[in-house]
C-alpha positions as CSV (number, residue, x, y, z in Angstrom):
1,M,-11.9,5.2,-16.0
2,H,-12.0,3.1,-19.1
3,P,-14.2,4.6,-21.7
4,L,-16.1,2.3,-24.0
5,S,-15.4,2.3,-27.7
6,R,-18.1,4.4,-29.4
7,R,-18.1,2.2,-32.4
8,G,-18.7,-0.8,-30.2
9,F,-21.4,1.1,-28.4
10,L,-23.1,2.1,-31.7
11,Q,-23.0,-1.5,-32.9
12,Q,-24.7,-2.5,-29.7
13,A,-27.2,0.4,-29.6
14,T,-28.2,0.0,-33.2
15,G,-28.2,-3.7,-33.5
16,A,-5.2,42.8,-21.6
17,L,-8.5,42.2,-23.0
18,I,-6.9,41.2,-26.3
19,S,-3.3,40.7,-25.1
20,A,-2.2,37.8,-22.9
21,G,-2.5,38.5,-19.2
22,G,-5.5,40.9,-19.5
23,S,-7.5,40.9,-16.3
24,L,-11.2,40.0,-15.8
25,L,-11.8,43.6,-14.6
26,E,-10.3,45.0,-17.7
27,A,-12.4,42.7,-19.9
28,Q,-15.6,43.9,-18.2
29,S,-14.8,47.6,-18.9
30,A,-16.7,47.8,-22.2
31,P,-20.5,48.4,-21.9
32,P,-22.3,45.1,-22.7
33,S,-24.6,44.7,-25.7
34,T,-27.8,42.8,-25.3
35,A,-27.3,41.0,-28.7
36,L,-26.7,37.3,-28.7
37,R,-23.9,36.4,-31.1
38,V,-23.8,33.0,-32.9
39,F,-20.3,32.2,-34.2
40,Y,-20.3,30.0,-37.3
41,D,-17.5,29.1,-39.7
42,P,-18.5,27.2,-42.9
43,A,-15.1,25.4,-42.6
44,T,-16.6,23.2,-40.0
45,L,-18.5,21.5,-42.8
46,L,-15.2,20.2,-44.3
47,H,-15.2,17.4,-41.7
48,A,-16.7,14.7,-43.8
49,P,-17.3,11.3,-42.2
50,P,-19.0,8.5,-44.3
51,L,-22.3,9.5,-45.8
52,D,-24.3,7.3,-43.4
53,H,-22.5,8.6,-40.3
54,P,-24.7,10.3,-37.7
55,E,-22.3,13.2,-37.2
56,S,-23.0,14.6,-40.6
57,P,-22.5,18.1,-42.0
58,K,-26.3,18.1,-42.4
59,R,-26.5,18.6,-38.6
60,L,-24.9,22.0,-38.9
61,D,-27.0,22.9,-41.9
62,A,-30.1,22.2,-39.8
63,V,-28.8,24.2,-36.9
64,M,-28.0,27.2,-39.1
65,A,-31.5,27.1,-40.6
66,A,-32.9,27.7,-37.1
67,V,-30.2,30.3,-36.4
68,R,-31.0,32.2,-39.6
69,A,-34.7,32.2,-38.8
70,L,-34.0,33.9,-35.4
71,E,-31.5,36.3,-37.1
72,R,-34.3,37.5,-39.5
73,Q,-36.4,38.2,-36.4
74,G,-33.6,40.4,-35.0
75,R,-33.1,38.0,-32.0
76,L,-29.4,37.3,-32.7
77,E,-26.4,38.2,-34.9
78,V,-24.4,35.7,-36.8
79,A,-20.6,36.4,-36.6
80,S,-17.6,35.0,-38.3
81,P,-14.9,33.6,-36.0
82,L,-11.2,33.1,-36.5
83,P,-9.8,29.5,-36.4
84,A,-7.9,28.3,-33.4
85,T,-4.1,28.4,-33.6
86,E,-1.8,25.6,-32.5
87,D,-1.1,27.6,-29.3
88,H,-4.8,27.5,-28.5
89,V,-5.0,23.8,-29.0
90,L,-2.0,23.2,-26.8
91,L,-3.8,24.9,-23.9
92,V,-5.6,21.5,-23.6
93,H,-4.0,18.9,-25.9
94,S,-0.5,17.6,-26.0
95,A,1.9,18.4,-28.8
96,D,2.1,14.7,-29.6
97,Y,-1.6,14.5,-30.1
98,L,-1.8,17.6,-32.2
99,K,1.0,16.2,-34.4
100,K,-0.9,12.9,-34.6
101,V,-4.1,14.6,-35.8
102,R,-2.2,16.6,-38.3
103,S,-0.3,13.7,-39.8
104,E,-3.2,11.3,-39.8
105,T,-5.6,13.7,-41.6
106,A,-2.8,14.5,-44.1
107,A,-2.2,10.7,-44.7
108,G,-5.8,10.2,-45.6
109,R,-6.7,7.9,-42.8
110,S,-10.4,7.3,-42.3
111,T,-10.3,7.0,-38.5
112,L,-8.1,8.6,-35.8
113,S,-5.7,6.0,-34.4
114,T,-6.6,7.2,-30.8
115,G,-10.2,6.1,-31.0
116,D,-13.5,5.9,-32.7
117,T,-13.6,9.2,-34.5
118,E,-13.9,9.1,-38.3
119,I,-11.8,11.7,-40.1
120,S,-11.4,13.1,-43.7
121,P,-8.8,15.4,-45.4
122,G,-10.8,18.5,-44.2
123,S,-11.1,17.3,-40.6
124,L,-8.2,19.3,-39.1
125,T,-9.3,22.5,-40.7
126,A,-12.9,21.9,-39.4
127,A,-11.7,21.1,-35.9
128,L,-9.5,24.2,-35.7
129,A,-12.5,26.2,-37.0
130,A,-14.8,24.7,-34.3
131,A,-12.4,25.4,-31.5
132,G,-11.9,28.9,-32.9
133,A,-15.6,29.6,-32.8
134,A,-15.7,28.7,-29.1
135,I,-12.8,30.9,-28.5
136,S,-14.4,33.8,-30.4
137,A,-17.6,33.3,-28.4
138,V,-15.5,33.7,-25.2
139,D,-13.8,36.8,-26.6
140,A,-17.2,38.3,-27.4
141,V,-18.6,38.0,-23.9
142,M,-15.4,39.0,-22.2
143,T,-14.9,42.2,-24.2
144,G,-18.5,43.4,-23.8
145,R,-19.6,42.7,-27.4
146,G,-22.6,40.9,-25.9
147,S,-23.3,39.1,-22.7
148,R,-24.1,35.8,-24.4
149,A,-22.7,33.9,-27.3
150,C,-23.0,30.5,-29.0
151,A,-20.6,28.5,-31.0
152,A,-22.5,26.5,-33.7
153,V,-19.8,23.9,-34.4
154,R,-18.9,20.5,-35.5
155,P,-17.1,18.2,-34.9
156,P,-18.2,18.1,-31.2
157,G,-15.6,18.1,-28.5
158,H,-16.5,17.0,-25.0
159,H,-15.2,13.4,-25.4
160,A,-11.7,14.6,-26.5
161,S,-9.0,14.5,-23.8
162,A,-5.5,15.8,-23.8
163,N,-4.1,12.9,-25.7
164,R,-7.0,11.3,-27.3
165,G,-9.8,12.0,-29.8
166,M,-12.9,9.7,-29.4
167,G,-16.6,9.7,-29.7
168,F,-16.8,11.8,-32.9
169,C,-14.6,14.5,-31.2
170,I,-11.1,15.7,-32.3
171,F,-10.4,18.8,-30.1
172,N,-12.2,19.6,-26.9
173,N,-13.8,22.9,-28.0
174,I,-15.2,24.0,-24.7
175,A,-12.2,23.1,-22.7
176,I,-9.9,25.0,-25.1
177,A,-12.2,28.1,-24.8
178,A,-12.3,27.8,-21.0
179,R,-8.5,27.7,-20.8
180,H,-8.4,30.7,-23.2
181,A,-10.7,32.6,-20.9
182,R,-8.3,31.9,-18.0
183,R,-5.1,32.7,-19.8
184,R,-6.3,35.8,-21.7
185,Y,-8.7,37.4,-19.3
186,G,-7.7,36.1,-15.9
187,V,-11.0,34.3,-15.3
188,E,-10.4,32.3,-12.1
189,R,-13.7,30.4,-11.8
190,I,-15.6,28.9,-14.8
191,L,-18.7,26.7,-14.7
192,I,-19.2,24.2,-17.5
193,A,-22.6,22.6,-17.5
194,D,-23.1,19.6,-19.9
195,W,-26.6,18.3,-20.7
196,D,-25.6,16.1,-23.6
197,V,-27.0,12.6,-23.2
198,H,-23.4,11.2,-23.2
199,H,-21.0,11.9,-20.4
200,G,-18.4,14.5,-21.2
201,N,-15.5,12.3,-20.2
202,G,-12.9,14.4,-22.0
203,T,-13.9,17.6,-20.3
204,Q,-13.9,15.8,-17.0
205,E,-10.4,14.4,-17.6
206,V,-9.0,17.8,-18.6
207,F,-10.3,19.5,-15.4
208,W,-10.0,16.5,-13.1
209,N,-7.5,18.2,-10.8
210,D,-7.5,21.8,-12.2
211,G,-9.5,23.7,-9.6
212,S,-10.6,26.6,-11.9
213,V,-13.6,24.8,-13.4
214,L,-16.9,23.5,-11.8
215,F,-17.9,20.7,-14.2
216,F,-21.6,19.6,-13.9
217,D,-22.8,16.8,-16.1
218,T,-26.2,15.1,-16.5
219,H,-26.1,12.0,-18.7
220,Q,-27.6,8.6,-19.5
221,H,-26.1,5.7,-17.6
222,P,-25.2,3.0,-18.5
223,W,-24.4,4.4,-21.9
224,Y,-21.5,5.6,-24.0
225,P,-18.7,6.2,-22.9
226,G,-19.3,4.4,-19.6
227,T,-17.9,7.1,-17.3
228,G,-19.5,9.7,-15.1
229,A,-20.4,7.9,-11.9
230,P,-21.5,10.1,-8.9
231,E,-18.3,9.0,-7.2
232,E,-16.1,10.7,-9.8
233,T,-15.7,14.0,-8.1
234,G,-12.2,15.3,-9.0
235,E,-8.9,15.3,-7.2
236,G,-6.6,17.8,-5.6
237,K,-7.7,21.4,-6.1
238,A,-10.7,20.1,-8.1
239,R,-12.0,17.7,-5.4
240,G,-15.7,18.2,-5.3
241,L,-15.8,20.4,-8.4
242,I,-16.7,17.4,-10.7
243,V,-20.4,16.8,-10.2
244,N,-22.0,13.9,-12.1
245,R,-25.7,13.2,-12.2
246,P,-26.3,10.0,-14.2
247,F,-29.8,8.8,-15.0
248,P,-31.3,5.7,-16.6
249,A,-32.9,5.5,-20.1
250,G,-36.3,7.2,-20.2
251,S,-35.3,10.0,-17.9
252,G,-36.4,13.5,-18.9
253,R,-37.6,16.8,-17.4
254,A,-38.1,15.7,-13.8
255,Q,-34.6,14.2,-13.6
256,I,-32.4,16.5,-15.7
257,L,-34.1,19.8,-15.0
258,G,-34.4,18.7,-11.4
259,A,-30.7,18.1,-11.2
260,F,-29.9,21.5,-12.6
261,R,-32.2,23.3,-10.2
262,E,-31.5,21.2,-7.1
263,A,-27.8,20.4,-7.5
264,L,-26.2,22.8,-9.9
265,V,-27.8,26.0,-8.5
266,P,-26.4,25.5,-5.0
267,A,-23.1,24.2,-6.3
268,A,-22.8,27.4,-8.4
269,E,-23.8,29.5,-5.3
270,R,-20.8,28.0,-3.5
271,F,-18.4,28.3,-6.4
272,K,-19.5,31.7,-7.7
273,P,-18.4,31.3,-11.4
274,Q,-17.1,34.4,-13.3
275,L,-18.0,32.8,-16.6
276,V,-20.7,30.2,-17.4
277,M,-20.3,27.8,-20.3
278,I,-22.7,25.1,-21.7
279,S,-21.8,21.9,-23.5
280,A,-25.1,22.1,-25.3
281,G,-25.8,18.5,-26.6
282,F,-29.3,18.0,-28.0
283,D,-29.1,14.2,-28.2
284,S,-30.8,14.2,-24.9
285,R,-34.0,15.2,-26.8
286,A,-36.8,12.7,-27.1
287,G,-36.4,10.7,-30.3
288,D,-32.7,11.2,-30.9
289,P,-31.2,8.1,-32.5
290,L,-28.1,8.1,-30.1
291,G,-29.9,8.7,-26.8
292,Q,-32.8,7.5,-24.8
293,F,-33.7,10.6,-22.8
294,T,-37.1,12.3,-23.2
295,L,-36.3,16.1,-23.0
296,T,-38.6,18.3,-25.0
297,D,-37.8,21.6,-26.8
298,A,-39.5,23.4,-23.9
299,D,-37.3,21.6,-21.4
300,F,-34.2,22.9,-23.2
301,G,-35.6,26.4,-22.8
302,E,-36.0,25.8,-19.1
303,L,-32.5,24.4,-18.7
304,T,-31.1,27.4,-20.5
305,S,-33.1,29.8,-18.3
306,T,-31.7,28.0,-15.2
307,V,-28.1,28.5,-16.5
308,V,-28.7,32.1,-17.5
309,E,-30.0,32.9,-14.1
310,I,-26.8,31.4,-12.5
311,A,-24.8,33.7,-14.9
312,R,-26.9,36.7,-13.9
313,Q,-26.3,36.0,-10.2
314,H,-22.6,35.3,-10.3
315,A,-21.0,36.0,-13.7
316,G,-22.3,39.4,-14.9
317,G,-24.7,37.5,-17.2
318,R,-21.8,36.0,-19.3
319,V,-22.8,32.8,-21.0
320,V,-21.0,30.9,-23.8
321,S,-22.8,27.9,-25.3
322,V,-20.9,25.4,-27.4
323,L,-22.8,22.8,-29.6
324,E,-22.1,19.2,-28.8
325,G,-24.3,16.3,-29.9
326,G,-27.8,16.0,-31.4
327,Y,-28.4,13.7,-34.4
328,A,-32.1,13.9,-35.3
329,L,-32.2,16.3,-38.2
330,D,-35.8,17.2,-37.6
331,G,-35.5,17.7,-33.8
332,L,-32.1,19.3,-33.6
333,P,-33.1,22.7,-35.1
334,R,-36.2,22.9,-32.9
335,A,-34.2,22.1,-29.8
336,I,-31.4,24.6,-30.5
337,G,-34.1,27.2,-31.5
338,A,-35.6,26.9,-28.0
339,H,-32.2,27.2,-26.5
340,L,-31.2,30.3,-28.5
341,D,-34.6,31.9,-27.9
342,R,-33.9,31.9,-24.2
343,L,-30.3,33.0,-24.6
344,S,-31.5,35.9,-26.7
345,V,-33.7,37.3,-23.9
346,S,-31.9,40.1,-22.1
């Protein structure tokens, strides 16, 4: 697989429980709460690409406006996470890559040398906060402090692989959280469903031969990053556990929701995940500047309900959602509002 440069694409497109070794059964011992928890750390705003960059701090401000509105209605609780540690990051990323991120942000570089991800002096702090929010969301559902949790984060993560940041992503937040669930709580089978308009090539690469993750991805093709063909199905223990469903520009409810219902549901029935995670990218919404899908806010609600039902059937209702893309500042809060509305229903 040879991912396309995102900069090049954009140019074209626009012109224990708590101790290590704790078991899954132990983690389930606490009585679950019905509350949806949204984990948010203001430190994620410290990642500051150029002012005209689509992955702006304004994205998270818009998301949190929707979150706070639902909080006032008593539909969810906003919680403060802890930042990820280096040990957490090293569950997915190499020590050399972590060192590179640390040194290049400290040196004041404007772009990661590994790829097309703009950085600023606060980017490492923000990236650790984002990964930490995803980890905290896993901790919440695995210790019974709620069956569902969402990490409202930036920078996004699903393009980041073990040795490379790209496509606006520094650390792979959802992959780190999944590995944390396996290490800390003994979760043996995890579903990651990704409905971002762009293929989650980093997540796919991390779990390519892992065997503990069923990775299901709907995405626009051909489109950035150029990966995600149906023939990409994993290797070794993960053969058949990588499931890609690419669709052409203009696709929407019939294709994406159809794939979730007709392909993901039976795949999950065979796999029987013990934890369900969502790479929740809302650039697949109609009108997003970086995508050409036509999903509506109601469609995101239906996608969420489909995934929640999988979790009810197989994972004790445990769902962790991690924000990925979504770049229309008017549409993003509406889409995530529909998503959280469904997550908050017991």
